[in-house]
Structures are given as C-alpha cells and as structure tokens.
TIRODO-342401 format. One record per residue: residue number from 1; x negated, y, z of N, C-alpha, C, O in turn; residue in three letters. Coordinates in steps of 0.02 Angstrom, whole numbers, plus 50000, padded with zeros to 5 digits. Layout:
BEGIN
  num    n.x    n.y    n.z   ca.x   ca.y   ca.z    c.x    c.y    c.z    o.x    o.y    o.z  residuo
  NUM      X      Y      Z      X      Y      Z      X      Y      Z      X      Y      Z      ala
...
***
This chain:
BEGIN
  num    n.x    n.y    n.z   ca.x   ca.y   ca.z    c.x    c.y    c.z    o.x    o.y    o.z  residuo
    1  49958  49934  49987  50002  49992  49984  49950  50080  50023  49923  50100  50076      unk
    2  49960  50098  49971  49946  50183  49939  49936  50190  50007  49971  50161  50049      unk
    3  49869  50244  50024  49863  50300  50082  49867  50355  50057  49868  50370  49997      unk
    4  49870  50395  50115  49872  50480  50097  49807  50497  50052  49816  50538  50007      unk
    5  49731  50466  50060  49683  50465  50013  49708  50434  49947  49678  50461  49900      unk
    6  49731  50410  49936  49754  50370  49866  49775  50404  49817  49756  50409  49759      unk
    7  49842  50440  49864  49894  50486  49804  49843  50540  49769  49788  50564  49782      unk
    8  49891  50545  49718  49886  50591  49667  49944  50641  49672  50003  50631  49661      unk
    9  49907  50707  49694  49951  50763  49679  49949  50803  49629  49898  50835  49618      unk
   10  49997  50807  49595  49986  50851  49539  50034  50915  49567  50092  50901  49584      unk
   11  50011  50986  49572  50041  51039  49584  50070  51064  49499  50035  51063  49448      unk
   12  50150  51087  49506  50169  51113  49472  50189  51201  49442  50243  51228  49457      unk
   13  50150  51227  49412  50138  51288  49417  50178  51326  49343  50145  51316  49292      unk
   14  50229  51357  49334  50256  51384  49283  50228  51471  49299  50216  51498  49353      unk
   15  50224  51502  49219  50217  51564  49217  50228  51613  49190  50188  51623  49145      unk
   16  50265  51651  49196  50279  51693  49140  50277  51795  49166  50322  51823  49196      unk
   17  50214  51826  49144  50185  51913  49157  50176  51899  49235  50196  51933  49282      unk
   18  50132  51829  49235  50116  51865  49301  50035  51861  49345  50005  51825  49385      unk
   19  50025  51932  49299  49964  51943  49302  49953  51944  49387  49919  51907  49424      unk
   20  50000  52008  49404  49983  52031  49447  49975  51995  49521  49947  52015  49572      unk
   21  50000  51950  49511  50000  51904  49592  49948  51844  49594  49916  51822  49641      unk
   22  49949  51820  49504  49944  51756  49509  49867  51729  49547  49869  51684  49590      unk
   23  49799  51762  49525  49737  51760  49577  49752  51727  49628  49726  51674  49646      unk
   24  49810  51768  49664  49797  51768  49741  49817  51697  49747  49789  51657  49784      unk
   25  49887  51680  49692  49918  51605  49721  49874  51558  49695  49873  51504  49724      unk
   26  49847  51565  49659  49794  51515  49626  49739  51503  49674  49722  51445  49685      unk
   27  49690  51580  49721  49645  51563  49735  49689  51533  49832  49655  51521  49882      unk
   28  49753  51530  49827  49792  51495  49910  49794  51438  49866  49807  51399  49912      unk
   29  49792  51393  49804  49785  51323  49817  49719  51294  49819  49714  51237  49841      unk
   30  49676  51320  49804  49611  51322  49789  49589  51317  49877  49548  51278  49901      unk
   31  49625  51365  49913  49591  51348  50012  49633  51295  50010  49595  51255  50036      unk
   32  49671  51272  50001  49697  51232  50031  49658  51139  50070  49618  51102  50041      unk
   33  49685  51131  50133  49652  51097  50168  49618  51032  50119  49562  51008  50109      unk
   34  49672  51024  50100  49695  50931  50074  49666  50968  49973  49699  51001  49932      unk
   35  49600  50941  49971  49582  50947  49904  49575  50882  49833  49540  50876  49783      unk
   36  49627  50844  49865  49628  50782  49801  49682  50810  49752  49726  50769  49739      unk
   37  49686  50853  49730  49744  50880  49698  49704  50894  49628  49645  50898  49610      unk
   38  49786  50900  49592  49749  50933  49521  49818  50995  49510  49863  50993  49552      unk
   39  49823  51041  49460  49855  51095  49469  49880  51104  49384  49842  51140  49352      unk
   40  49941  51074  49345  49960  51091  49295  50005  51155  49277  50055  51176  49307      unk
   41  49981  51176  49230  50003  51261  49239  50030  51249  49164  50009  51207  49124      unk
   42  50080  51292  49153  50097  51295  49103  50165  51366  49085  50221  51375  49109      unk
   43  50131  51400  49037  50141  51475  49021  50211  51470  48968  50221  51425  48927      unk
   44  50258  51534  48982  50315  51525  48954  50313  51598  48897  50355  51641  48887      unk
   45  50254  51589  48873  50247  51678  48825  50212  51709  48851  50178  51732  48805      unk
   46  50183  51738  48917  50169  51807  48925  50121  51856  48885  50068  51833  48864      unk
   47  50135  51910  48876  50125  51954  48834  50062  52030  48874  50047  52083  48848      unk
   48  50043  52007  48930  49992  52024  48991  49940  51981  48992  49926  51949  48942      unk
   49  49898  51972  49063  49831  51958  49051  49850  51896  49084  49800  51870  49108      unk
   50  49908  51859  49094  49903  51793  49143  49866  51725  49092  49831  51680  49114      unk
   51  49887  51734  49017  49816  51685  49013  49788  51671  49004  49766  51616  48986      unk
   52  49763  51748  49020  49675  51745  49011  49661  51721  49104  49617  51679  49113      unk
   53  49698  51747  49166  49684  51724  49209  49691  51659  49206  49651  51630  49242      unk
   54  49723  51630  49181  49731  51539  49187  49680  51508  49149  49679  51447  49161      unk
   55  49643  51521  49114  49588  51510  49071  49517  51530  49105  49468  51492  49103      unk
   56  49517  51591  49136  49467  51604  49214  49467  51531  49245  49416  51499  49233      unk
   57  49523  51494  49287  49518  51484  49323  49515  51408  49299  49482  51373  49337      unk
   58  49540  51378  49248  49509  51318  49204  49465  51320  49183  49464  51280  49136      unk
   59  49387  51364  49193  49339  51359  49179  49299  51352  49240  49244  51324  49240      unk
   60  49338  51387  49313  49294  51385  49350  49310  51326  49378  49273  51308  49424      unk
   61  49359  51287  49363  49393  51219  49425  49410  51186  49393  49455  51204  49356      unk
   62  49378  51100  49387  49410  51066  49322  49459  51047  49375  49449  50989  49357      unk
   63  49500  51041  49422  49565  51010  49443  49626  51076  49416  49684  51074  49437      unk
   64  49599  51135  49366  49654  51164  49345  49651  51123  49263  49600  51111  49231      unk
   65  49709  51109  49248  49718  51100  49180  49783  51156  49172  49822  51167  49218      unk
   66  49789  51194  49093  49816  51218  49043  49833  51182  48998  49803  51182  48944      unk
   67  49900  51134  49014  49941  51113  48969  49987  51133  48912  50021  51088  48887      unk
   68  49993  51193  48889  50031  51230  48825  49948  51284  48814  49963  51337  48787      unk
   69  49894  51280  48824  49851  51341  48776  49882  51335  48717  49930  51374  48717      unk
   70  49880  51310  48671  49903  51319  48588  49977  51306  48589  50000  51269  48546      unk
   71  50008  51328  48626  50069  51319  48622  50117  51375  48664  50139  51357  48719      unk
   72  50129  51432  48644  50197  51489  48687  50251  51490  48656  50280  51541  48638      unk
   73  50274  51421  48644  50349  51420  48650  50377  51434  48725  50357  51411  48778      unk
   74  50433  51482  48713  50474  51513  48790  50536  51444  48811  50593  51436  48790      unk
   75  50515  51424  48838  50577  51376  48866  50590  51392  48926  50624  51350  48956      unk
   76  50577  51434  48953  50625  51456  49015  50600  51437  49050  50550  51404  49035      unk
   77  50620  51447  49127  50583  51418  49182  50587  51347  49201  50540  51310  49214      unk
   78  50677  51327  49202  50700  51271  49240  50659  51201  49193  50640  51150  49221      unk
   79  50652  51213  49119  50619  51156  49064  50556  51168  49073  50522  51117  49083      unk
   80  50530  51216  49074  50459  51226  49101  50406  51188  49160  50347  51170  49155      unk
   81  50468  51186  49228  50452  51114  49276  50461  51054  49239  50411  51021  49223      unk
   82  50512  51038  49225  50540  50975  49185  50479  50972  49168  50443  50948  49211      unk
   83  50451  50989  49115  50375  50989  49056  50305  50964  49103  50262  50922  49088      unk
   84  50310  51006  49162  50249  51001  49200  50235  50931  49244  50187  50899  49265      unk
   85  50318  50926  49244  50327  50841  49290  50318  50777  49251  50294  50726  49276      unk
   86  50335  50781  49198  50336  50732  49145  50253  50748  49091  50249  50719  49037      unk
   87  50201  50789  49112  50165  50799  49082  50133  50731  49104  50142  50683  49067      unk
   88  50094  50722  49167  50069  50670  49187  50085  50633  49236  50138  50654  49259      unk
   89  50063  50576  49270  50106  50524  49301  50052  50548  49374  49991  50559  49378      unk
   90  50110  50549  49430  50073  50571  49493  50110  50517  49544  50149  50474  49525      unk
   91  50094  50526  49597  50140  50497  49672  50166  50536  49675  50224  50524  49659      unk
   92  50154  50613  49696  50191  50662  49682  50204  50736  49673  50163  50774  49699      unk
   93  50252  50760  49642  50245  50816  49628  50263  50893  49653  50320  50913  49645      unk
   94  50219  50928  49678  50227  51002  49725  50240  51057  49687  50192  51076  49653      unk
   95  50292  51089  49682  50311  51144  49660  50287  51218  49663  50295  51247  49717      unk
   96  50262  51247  49619  50213  51312  49658  50268  51384  49615  50294  51372  49560      unk
   97  50276  51435  49640  50284  51515  49609  50217  51544  49601  50174  51545  49645      unk
   98  50210  51570  49533  50157  51620  49528  50157  51671  49559  50122  51707  49524      unk
   99  50174  51701  49602  50181  51738  49648  50167  51727  49721  50135  51766  49757      unk
  100  50186  51688  49735  50203  51654  49822  50104  51646  49841  50054  51636  49807      unk
  101  50116  51654  49900  50043  51623  49931  50061  51562  49975  50104  51573  50017      unk
  102  50042  51516  49974  50021  51458  50009  49994  51458  50104  49941  51483  50124      unk
  103  50021  51441  50125  49968  51436  50198  49921  51370  50180  49923  51327  50137      unk
  104  49884  51383  50229  49821  51320  50208  49817  51272  50209  49781  51244  50167      unk
  105  49861  51225  50270  49878  51180  50265  49945  51143  50240  49968  51094  50269      unk
  106  49966  51163  50199  50051  51144  50176  50021  51078  50112  50071  51080  50076      unk
  107  49998  51051  50095  49984  50994  50059  49977  50949  50137  50005  50895  50147      unk
  108  49945  50974  50171  49930  50920  50214  49986  50894  50262  49995  50838  50286      unk
  109  50027  50966  50271  50082  50958  50322  50119  50908  50284  50120  50856  50317      unk
  110  50151  50900  50224  50175  50887  50174  50169  50774  50174  50206  50726  50187      unk
  111  50121  50783  50157  50105  50722  50133  50095  50696  50228  50115  50643  50254      unk
  112  50076  50724  50245  50106  50681  50337  50176  50671  50317  50200  50618  50295      unk
  113  50202  50721  50327  50286  50686  50331  50287  50636  50281  50320  50589  50303      unk
  114  50259  50621  50209  50288  50588  50165  50272  50529  50183  50308  50481  50174      unk
  115  50204  50527  50216  50181  50461  50265  50241  50407  50286  50247  50347  50271      unk
  116  50281  50451  50324  50343  50418  50359  50370  50357  50325  50388  50303  50350      unk
  117  50370  50376  50258  50447  50332  50221  50384  50285  50170  50324  50286  50161      unk
  118  50449  50241  50143  50439  50208  50090  50432  50237  50031  50485  50252  50003      unk
  119  50386  50247  50004  50391  50260  49926  50414  50228  49874  50431  50257  49823      unk
  120  50417  50161  49881  50477  50152  49847  50551  50187  49827  50590  50177  49780      unk
  121  50553  50233  49887  50621  50245  49884  50614  50338  49842  50560  50368  49850      unk
  122  50668  50372  49804  50657  50421  49807  50647  50474  49872  50667  50459  49928      unk
  123  50623  50518  49862  50587  50551  49913  50584  50641  49881  50573  50665  49826      unk
  124  50602  50669  49951  50600  50765  49929  50600  50759  50016  50630  50732  50063      unk
  125  50526  50820  49992  50492  50857  50056  50487  50906  50049  50463  50925  49995      unk
  126  50512  50969  50115  50519  51017  50076  50523  51063  50166  50530  51041  50223      unk
  127  50516  51136  50139  50498  51160  50208  50526  51226  50237  50564  51261  50204      unk
  128  50507  51244  50299  50537  51331  50300  50496  51366  50262  50439  51348  50247      unk
  129  50528  51433  50241  50470  51483  50206  50473  51561  50240  50512  51586  50280      unk
  130  50433  51579  50216  50449  51675  50237  50417  51709  50204  50359  51710  50185      unk
  131  50483  51752  50194  50499  51808  50135  50461  51861  50158  50459  51887  50214      unk
  132  50420  51876  50090  50380  51954  50122  50367  51991  50067  50354  51967  50011      unk
  133  50369  52057  50083  50353  52109  50024  50311  52101  49986  50306  52039  49987      unk
  134  50269  52123  49944  50223  52150  49900  50159  52156  49903  50119  52144  49858      unk
  135  50144  52185  49986  50089  52171  49997  50082  52125  50067  50042  52141  50111      unk
  136  50130  52062  50072  50125  52018  50111  50159  52036  50192  50160  52001  50242      unk
  137  50181  52093  50180  50212  52110  50250  50278  52045  50265  50321  52033  50222      unk
  138  50274  52020  50312  50324  51985  50335  50386  52020  50349  50389  52065  50391      unk
  139  50451  51993  50306  50508  52041  50298  50550  51966  50319  50506  51939  50286      unk
  140  50578  51929  50334  50618  51872  50352  50582  51812  50336  50542  51805  50291      unk
  141  50610  51749  50399  50586  51706  50436  50656  51662  50395  50710  51691  50394      unk
  142  50649  51588  50361  50700  51575  50346  50732  51501  50383  50695  51480  50426      unk
  143  50777  51471  50375  50792  51423  50379  50840  51378  50354  50888  51367  50391      unk
  144  50839  51350  50303  50851  51315  50260  50908  51256  50249  50889  51213  50289      unk
  145  50951  51239  50226  51004  51181  50245  50955  51100  50268  50898  51086  50249      unk
  146  50985  51070  50299  50963  51021  50316  50987  50957  50320  50967  50904  50344      unk
  147  51055  50981  50276  51121  50904  50273  51150  50923  50219  51144  50982  50201      unk
  148  51172  50898  50197  51201  50876  50138  51276  50922  50120  51304  50934  50067      unk
  149  51292  50941  50194  51357  50977  50214  51328  51037  50177  51361  51065  50133      unk
  150  51264  51057  50195  51288  51128  50179  51229  51136  50100  51213  51190  50075      unk
  151  51212  51083  50081  51169  51082  50015  51196  51072  49962  51165  51095  49914      unk
  152  51266  51032  49947  51319  51024  49900  51317  51087  49871  51287  51108  49821      unk
  153  51366  51123  49928  51411  51177  49879  51363  51233  49864  51382  51276  49824      unk
  154  51293  51238  49896  51241  51318  49869  51175  51280  49906  51159  51249  49956      unk
  155  51151  51304  49846  51092  51251  49850  51054  51292  49892  51065  51353  49887      unk
  156  51006  51271  49938  50968  51300  50013  50894  51287  49995  50846  51316  50021      unk
  157  50892  51244  49951  50829  51209  49933  50763  51234  49871  50744  51205  49820      unk
  158  50748  51280  49894  50693  51332  49830  50639  51294  49826  50603  51261  49863      unk
  159  50648  51316  49741  50592  51265  49733  50504  51281  49733  50454  51252  49711      unk
  160  50517  51331  49764  50423  51323  49788  50410  51309  49853  50353  51311  49875      unk
  161  50464  51295  49889  50449  51232  49955  50452  51168  49939  50445  51132  49988      unk
  162  50462  51127  49862  50490  51057  49843  50430  51012  49837  50380  51033  49807      unk
  163  50431  50949  49865  50380  50904  49842  50426  50865  49846  50472  50861  49887      unk
  164  50406  50817  49772  50441  50751  49758  50404  50713  49738  50354  50727  49704      unk
  165  50426  50642  49759  50395  50583  49728  50400  50562  49670  50432  50596  49628      unk
  166  50367  50493  49650  50364  50479  49584  50424  50451  49584  50434  50447  49524      unk
  167  50479  50425  49614  50526  50381  49613  50563  50435  49617  50622  50418  49609      unk
  168  50558  50519  49630  50615  50521  49608  50640  50567  49555  50694  50582  49529      unk
  169  50562  50589  49550  50542  50633  49450  50575  50567  49432  50632  50587  49424      unk
  170  50577  50510  49421  50587  50455  49377  50660  50461  49352  50672  50433  49298      unk
  171  50711  50491  49382  50766  50499  49390  50808  50566  49373  50869  50572  49375      unk
  172  50757  50615  49356  50756  50675  49328  50766  50666  49254  50724  50656  49209      unk
  173  50841  50672  49251  50830  50693  49179  50832  50762  49149  50829  50809  49189      unk
  174  50839  50776  49079  50818  50852  49064  50872  50852  49033  50870  50868  48974      unk
  175  50925  50837  49059  51012  50860  49050  51025  50886  49118  51033  50848  49166      unk
  176  51026  50944  49122  51042  50972  49208  51084  51015  49221  51083  51053  49172      unk
  177  51135  51039  49270  51174  51098  49275  51134  51125  49322  51117  51100  49376      unk
  178  51118  51187  49295  51122  51230  49359  51029  51244  49347  50992  51232  49299      unk
  179  51022  51262  49387  50923  51296  49419  50902  51220  49407  50939  51178  49382      unk
  180  50844  51210  49425  50797  51145  49413  50802  51098  49499  50813  51043  49525      unk
  181  50783  51179  49516  50803  51141  49606  50822  51154  49647  50790  51165  49698      unk
  182  50900  51160  49640  50959  51144  49637  50956  51073  49615  50937  51030  49654      unk
  183  50965  51065  49582  50952  50999  49511  50931  50949  49572  50971  50935  49617      unk
  184  50891  50933  49570  50825  50898  49629  50836  50888  49693  50824  50835  49721      unk
  185  50871  50959  49729  50867  50951  49764  50937  50889  49777  50935  50838  49811      unk
  186  50991  50915  49737  51052  50870  49776  51032  50823  49743  51056  50780  49780      unk
  187  51002  50786  49693  50993  50712  49675  50961  50689  49699  50959  50627  49696      unk
  188  50900  50738  49754  50882  50676  49822  50923  50680  49874  50908  50642  49920      unk
  189  50977  50718  49883  51044  50717  49925  51072  50623  49907  51077  50571  49941      unk
  190  51085  50646  49826  51130  50594  49815  51091  50494  49832  51128  50445  49837      unk
  191  51026  50491  49835  50990  50436  49805  50930  50416  49874  50903  50366  49898      unk
  192  50931  50479  49884  50860  50457  49952  50855  50474  49978  50903  50502  50007      unk
  193  50783  50481  50003  50787  50541  50069  50741  50575  50086  50681  50561  50083      unk
  194  50768  50630  50108  50749  50713  50132  50739  50751  50194  50773  50775  50238      unk
  195  50668  50744  50177  50611  50789  50233  50624  50840  50246  50623  50875  50195      unk
  196  50638  50871  50295  50615  50958  50325  50570  50972  50352  50565  50931  50397      unk
  197  50522  51011  50354  50475  51052  50392  50509  51105  50430  50539  51146  50396      unk
  198  50509  51108  50473  50522  51158  50524  50470  51229  50498  50490  51279  50467      unk
  199  50423  51219  50514  50344  51254  50492  50380  51278  50427  50413  51245  50386      unk
  200  50357  51374  50432  50365  51382  50370  50273  51378  50331  50227  51413  50351      unk
  201  50267  51324  50272  50210  51349  50240  50205  51370  50169  50173  51344  50124      unk
  202  50260  51441  50170  50242  51486  50108  50272  51547  50117  50328  51557  50141      unk
  203  50221  51599  50093  50222  51665  50103  50265  51672  50031  50236  51648  49982      unk
  204  50330  51701  50019  50396  51677  49964  50393  51769  49958  50432  51800  49995      unk
  205  50351  51806  49915  50352  51845  49876  50416  51889  49878  50460  51858  49849      unk
  206  50439  51950  49903  50496  51976  49868  50505  52031  49838  50537  52062  49881      unk
  207  50499  52067  49792  50478  52131  49760  50555  52159  49768  50591  52160  49718      unk
  208  50576  52181  49827  50618  52205  49863  50614  52225  49908  50564  52197  49931      unk
  209  50635  52262  49948  50639  52328  50013  50660  52274  50047  50679  52223  50018      unk
  210  50661  52281  50135  50659  52254  50181  50741  52233  50185  50775  52184  50201      unk
  211  50756  52327  50152  50850  52319  50175  50876  52279  50121  50907  52230  50143      unk
  212  50874  52282  50073  50902  52250  50017  50911  52166  50045  50963  52134  50047      unk
  213  50836  52142  50066  50831  52069  50083  50875  52053  50142  50896  51995  50145      unk
  214  50889  52091  50183  50955  52076  50238  51008  52079  50199  51058  52046  50212      unk
  215  51006  52097  50174  51095  52103  50141  51086  52040  50082  51129  52029  50039      unk
  216  51051  52018  50085  51040  51938  50024  51072  51883  50051  51066  51866  50109      unk
  217  51109  51852  50007  51165  51832  50010  51241  51843  50070  51284  51805  50092      unk
  218  51228  51901  50075  51306  51944  50094  51331  52001  50025  51376  52043  50033      unk
  219  51300  51995  49973  51311  52003  49941  51358  52006  49886  51377  52057  49857      unk
  220  51378  51936  49873  51401  51890  49827  51491  51913  49830  51511  51918  49888      unk
  221  51514  51919  49806  51602  51935  49795  51626  51855  49772  51595  51809  49746      unk
  222  51692  51861  49792  51731  51806  49740  51726  51770  49683  51726  51710  49670      unk
  223  51720  51832  49642  51708  51797  49566  51634  51735  49583  51629  51674  49574      unk
  224  51589  51784  49609  51504  51775  49612  51533  51681  49634  51530  51627  49605      unk
  225  51558  51704  49700  51587  51623  49738  51593  51577  49695  51553  51531  49683      unk
  226  51671  51594  49658  51684  51538  49618  51633  51529  49528  51652  51495  49480      unk
  227  51588  51558  49532  51531  51536  49490  51485  51491  49509  51454  51448  49479      unk
  228  51488  51513  49574  51420  51447  49589  51467  51392  49622  51433  51340  49629      unk
  229  51525  51385  49643  51535  51332  49672  51559  51291  49612  51570  51231  49617      unk
  230  51567  51326  49552  51617  51291  49486  51536  51241  49458  51530  51188  49427      unk
  231  51470  51304  49498  51416  51246  49450  51388  51198  49484  51345  51161  49460      unk
  232  51411  51195  49548  51410  51136  49585  51437  51077  49584  51413  51020  49581      unk
  233  51515  51107  49587  51559  51054  49568  51527  50991  49495  51520  50930  49490      unk
  234  51514  51048  49455  51492  51021  49393  51426  50979  49405  51430  50920  49390      unk
  235  51361  51006  49431  51310  50976  49454  51334  50910  49474  51327  50863  49436      unk
  236  51360  50905  49528  51363  50843  49565  51427  50789  49517  51454  50740  49542      unk
  237  51439  50813  49448  51497  50767  49422  51437  50748  49394  51421  50688  49395      unk
  238  51389  50802  49360  51339  50757  49332  51287  50723  49353  51254  50692  49312      unk
  239  51272  50722  49418  51223  50677  49452  51265  50606  49455  51245  50552  49435      unk
  240  51345  50624  49491  51352  50547  49478  51350  50522  49444  51321  50468  49454      unk
  241  51374  50534  49381  51383  50512  49310  51294  50459  49321  51287  50399  49334      unk
  242  51247  50504  49310  51179  50479  49297  51170  50421  49342  51144  50372  49315      unk
  243  51187  50415  49418  51151  50385  49465  51168  50358  49500  51133  50320  49534      unk
  244  51251  50368  49508  51318  50314  49538  51291  50251  49568  51294  50231  49626      unk
  245  51264  50224  49512  51253  50154  49521  51174  50137  49577  51156  50081  49594      unk
  246  51142  50200  49594  51093  50190  49658  51126  50237  49716  51094  50280  49746      unk
  247  51174  50228  49723  51203  50275  49787  51226  50219  49842  51252  50164  49840      unk
  248  51206  50254  49882  51258  50196  49941  51317  50217  49964  51321  50278  49965      unk
  249  51380  50178  49989  51419  50190  49984  51451  50235  49994  51501  50263  49970      unk
  250  51413  50240  50039  51420  50328  50077  51424  50389  50044  51475  50424  50038      unk
  251  51363  50401  50021  51335  50435  49976  51408  50439  49915  51452  50481  49909      unk
  252  51399  50399  49891  51460  50390  49835  51512  50402  49847  51544  50425  49799      unk
  253  51537  50398  49892  51617  50420  49925  51615  50505  49965  51657  50540  49992      unk
  254  51538  50510  49949  51543  50602  50002  51555  50630  49910  51603  50665  49892      unk
  255  51499  50605  49860  51500  50660  49789  51591  50654  49772  51637  50695  49764      unk
  256  51587  50597  49772  51659  50583  49735  51717  50609  49747  51765  50614  49708      unk
  257  51709  50636  49838  51770  50660  49865  51755  50746  49855  51801  50787  49848      unk
  258  51673  50764  49854  51659  50844  49809  51678  50843  49774  51716  50892  49769      unk
  259  51680  50790  49704  51704  50811  49640  51780  50815  49640  51809  50868  49629      unk
  260  51800  50777  49649  51886  50783  49677  51924  50853  49698  51976  50877  49676      unk
  261  51880  50875  49747  51894  50956  49765  51895  50997  49715  51919  51049  49736      unk
  262  51882  51000  49664  51870  51065  49625  51942  51078  49577  51961  51133  49556      unk
  263  51973  51011  49567  52067  50999  49562  52095  50988  49593  52152  50995  49572      unk
  264  52092  50969  49652  52138  50945  49675  52190  51014  49698  52185  51076  49697      unk
  265  52240  50963  49720  52306  50993  49740  52311  51016  49827  52292  50979  49873      unk
  266  52334  51071  49836  52329  51100  49914  52323  51041  49972  52274  51040  50010      unk
  267  52380  50989  49976  52362  50937  50010  52313  50884  50015  52300  50846  50061      unk
  268  52288  50889  49956  52255  50823  49939  52186  50887  49979  52150  50867  50025      unk
  269  52180  50962  49950  52092  51002  49969  52106  50980  50048  52067  50942  50076      unk
  270  52175  51010  50085  52162  50992  50153  52116  50908  50170  52054  50914  50171      unk
  271  52131  50871  50176  52115  50808  50179  52052  50809  50155  52008  50794  50195      unk
  272  52035  50824  50096  51954  50820  50066  51901  50872  50108  51843  50859  50122      unk
  273  51929  50920  50120  51898  50967  50145  51851  50939  50238  51802  50950  50274      unk
  274  51919  50896  50232  51902  50864  50350  51855  50805  50322  51812  50783  50360      unk
  275  51860  50780  50261  51797  50723  50265  51760  50751  50246  51712  50715  50257      unk
  276  51736  50806  50215  51680  50842  50172  51637  50846  50239  51586  50816  50258      unk
  277  51685  50906  50273  51656  50949  50313  51583  51008  50286  51524  51012  50303      unk
  278  51617  51039  50247  51570  51051  50214  51574  51135  50272  51622  51163  50299      unk
  279  51498  51153  50270  51494  51236  50294  51426  51278  50259  51407  51248  50209      unk
  280  51400  51321  50269  51363  51380  50271  51318  51386  50337  51326  51341  50379      unk
  281  51287  51419  50346  51223  51429  50371  51248  51473  50438  51204  51492  50476      unk
  282  51323  51491  50453  51348  51529  50486  51391  51523  50496  51424  51507  50446      unk
  283  51434  51528  50563  51540  51505  50536  51574  51577  50493  51624  51569  50459      unk
  284  51540  51647  50498  51571  51667  50475  51580  51657  50384  51624  51680  50347      unk
  285  51521  51616  50367  51515  51619  50284  51557  51544  50290  51601  51540  50247      unk
  286  51551  51482  50334  51623  51415  50320  51678  51445  50333  51725  51422  50302      unk
  287  51689  51489  50367  51759  51506  50377  51783  51551  50302  51841  51538  50282      unk
  288  51751  51591  50269  51769  51611  50205  51768  51583  50161  51813  51589  50119      unk
  289  51712  51535  50154  51709  51488  50100  51763  51420  50097  51784  51391  50047      unk
  290  51782  51400  50195  51842  51349  50184  51912  51386  50172  51966  51360  50158      unk
  291  51893  51464  50182  51983  51492  50159  51992  51492  50086  52049  51485  50062      unk
  292  51937  51499  50048  51917  51501  49979  51931  51437  49941  51956  51439  49885      unk
  293  51922  51407  49957  51930  51317  49938  52000  51291  49932  52031  51259  49889      unk
  294  52013  51320  49999  52108  51311  50017  52150  51329  49958  52183  51300  49914      unk
  295  52129  51403  49981  52178  51431  49947  52169  51432  49879  52215  51422  49840      unk
  296  52106  51443  49859  52114  51480  49774  52090  51520  49750  52065  51526  49694      unk
  297  52099  51575  49820  52106  51654  49800  52049  51658  49761  51995  51634  49779      unk
  298  52059  51699  49688  51997  51725  49650  51991  51670  49602  51962  51685  49549      unk
  299  52014  51600  49609  51972  51541  49559  51996  51565  49483  52049  51581  49455      unk
  300  51922  51558  49465  51952  51585  49381  51985  51519  49336  51962  51462  49329      unk
  301  52056  51553  49303  52108  51500  49279  52072  51468  49223  52040  51495  49178      unk
  302  52083  51407  49235  52074  51342  49182  52069  51360  49121  52063  51318  49077      unk
***
C-alpha cells in the first residue's frame, strides 16, 4: 500500500492575465514543506506577462510544467481545470488559483488527512481559508460547509482549497453543470469520503474592500437565489445520472429527494424538506431558504 512518500501530487494551476500576483503564488508553492510535487500550469490566452512568468519558473524549477505553451485556446476556468487534471495521472490533484498564497504546511496537512482514508475509494480533502486584500491584510476567516445538507444546495467548497484523489478524478466527466468546484464537491459527497481541515491553509486574495466582503453572501436577491438553487437541482440530477450505480442507498435516497424537490407540489415539498434537513450557515439564511422553497415565491415559470 502506498504511503505519503510514494504519492504523486499534481498541483493544477489555471492562469489568465495574472501577472500581478502570480510570482507570489508560485513562490508559496515552492516554499511548501512537502516538496515531492509537480505543478501543471495551463494559461487561457493571457495578454499580459503571465506566460513570460510561467516560462521563467519552468526554466528555474523542473517541477513546473507548462502544458499548453504552444496552444493559446481560451477554454475558460472550468474546462482548464478539467484539462489539467486529465493531463497527467497522479495519486492526488490539488487545485490552485493564480493570485492566492498558500501557507507553508498546506500540502503536508492535506496528505496527513488523506492518509486516514482508504485510497481505493473517492476522496476529497478541503480546508478553511482566509480572505485577504491585495496586500494580504486579513479580511475574514471562512467556515465552509462540512455536511451534505449545506453543500448540495449552495456550494461551500471553493476550488482553491480542493484536493482530490485519483478515484474521484476518474469520475469527473467533462459534461458538468455550474462551476468545477461545485461539481467536484457535490460529486465527492455523492460517492466518496469528504474530509475537512478546520485550520486555514490558503490566503484567498479578494480584490474588494472589507465592507464589500462583509456583505458578501448577503447581497443576493430572490432571482439570484432561484438561479443558484435551480443550477444545484440540475447539477444533482446530472451527477445522479452519472454515478447513481456507485452511490450508497442512503446517498441515493438523499439525492433523489433533493432532485424531486424542484418540481414537487406543496404537500410533497413539506415532506421532502423535513427529510432533507437542508440548511445554510446561519439560522436566518436557513429560514429564508426554507420559506422560498416551500412557497415558491419568485420562482421563474418553467
């Protein structure tokens, strides 16, 4: 059985016009205590000096690999990460944003957590993170969802804190709904193990002021709520179609109830919500979500 020292770690980094902060992120990867990794980089047609910076680091450190140095096609962030994960097989795939900063022990912490699980089963490991401004001044600590009742309706697992094993990566199909992190996070809850590290391992650079950040998550109106929840319904339906044969009976029942909720009548919605026990991070948000799902207030007509 493989141990930490035998594992192949692929860091997957998608870039686009990231010259301002890219060096800082690449340096934070180099400074990791765990050093047995490669970093695959895909650029999505940058028009600034991003590509020059990538080539600079590729020439400096052989662990950096520029996978599309002769291909400037624009695929978008979600497809770029899919291409990165499928470029080269590994035991684990770690997502990275171009303008964040990793804390020095990030990889060690993730691998120590992964060691607790059977690697023959799909696994996703993620952590808390810290929002910072452009100068890395702390703005906010995050406490993302740690149960499927929070994750399935509104994604709480941001891409920059995701590590998944190869068994989970094999199930990631190109056809997806919504962002890649929402898809992978929900997929992991559907068929595998999900491990959460409560300590922050990433400084997530938000190019907004503290006041804007404090309002983050409270600015959504009813129309946006329905747009997001309908995307979640459709994503759950797609994942159910893709991997229901690999789900436990408990997970299969949970997903089928959530999918049914989208078009159920009032009596059925009351029953389904009582079984699903969906929730948000605060009581106020949970109550608001439940009222909207029960009443259908503001729901777009089919």
